[in-house]
C-alpha positions in Angstrom: 0.0 0.0 0.0 1.3 3.4 -0.9 2.0 5.9 1.9 -0.5 8.4 0.4 -3.2 5.7 0.3 -2.5 4.9 4.0 -2.7 8.6 4.9 -6.0 8.8 2.9 -7.5 5.9 4.8 -6.4 7.3 8.2 -7.9 10.7 7.2 -11.2 9.2 6.0 -11.5 7.1 9.2 -10.7 10.2 11.3 -13.4 12.2 9.5 -15.9 9.4 10.0 -15.0 9.1 13.6 -15.4 12.8 14.2 -18.8 12.7 12.5 -19.9 9.9 14.7 -18.7 11.6 17.9 -20.5 14.8 16.8 -23.7 12.9 16.1 -23.5 11.2 19.5 -22.9 14.5 21.3 -25.8 16.2 19.5 -28.2 13.4 20.3 -27.2 13.3 24.0 -26.5 17.0 24.7 -28.6 17.1 27.9 -26.7 14.1 29.3 -23.3 15.4 28.3 -24.1 18.8 29.8 -25.3 17.1 33.0 -22.0 15.1 33.2 -20.0 18.3 32.7 -21.9 20.3 35.2 -22.0 17.4 37.7 -18.2 16.9 37.4 -17.6 20.6 38.1 -20.0 20.6 41.0 -18.3 17.5 42.5 -14.9 19.0 42.3 -16.1 22.3 43.8 -17.9 20.4 46.5 -14.7 18.5 47.4 -12.6 21.7 47.3 -14.9 23.9 49.2 -16.7 21.5 51.7 -15.1 18.1 51.3 -14.5 15.8 54.3 -12.2 17.0 57.0 -11.7 13.7 58.7 -11.1 11.6 55.6 -13.7 9.0 56.6 -16.3 10.0 54.0 -16.5 7.4 51.3 -17.3 9.7 48.4 -16.0 13.2 49.3 -12.7 12.3 50.9 -10.9 12.2 47.6 -11.4 14.7 44.7 -11.7 12.1 41.9 -14.4 10.1 43.7 -16.4 13.2 44.4 -16.0 14.4 40.8 -17.0 11.0 39.3 -19.9 10.5 41.6 -21.3 14.0 40.9 -20.7 13.5 37.1 -22.7 10.3 37.1 -25.5 11.9 39.1 -25.5 14.9 36.7 -25.6 12.6 33.7 -28.6 10.7 35.1 -30.3 14.0 35.9 -29.5 15.3 32.4 -30.9 12.2 30.8 -34.1 12.5 32.7 -34.5 16.1 31.4 -33.9 15.0 27.7 -37.1 15.6 25.7 -38.5 12.4 24.3 -39.6 12.0 20.7 -43.1 10.6 20.4 -43.7 8.4 17.3 -47.1 8.9 15.6 -48.6 5.9 14.1 
């Protein structure tokens, strides 16, 4: 295979991958926004309030708090997503 053909295949796959990612993000924008807002809220909660003793299972470490709040935000965002009703 020629080098230019290989570069062309990689570029075409990259373009297709980017279109797929864009499509997924557009279809799930409420969930993605909920994950982003939740992650930010989790990190801010850990940094501002946190757990002074270190015995809290979720908020004692920044990454647990961030991931937990991101999951909760994603779930909340997916609930708020408008549903499409099929007529028929």
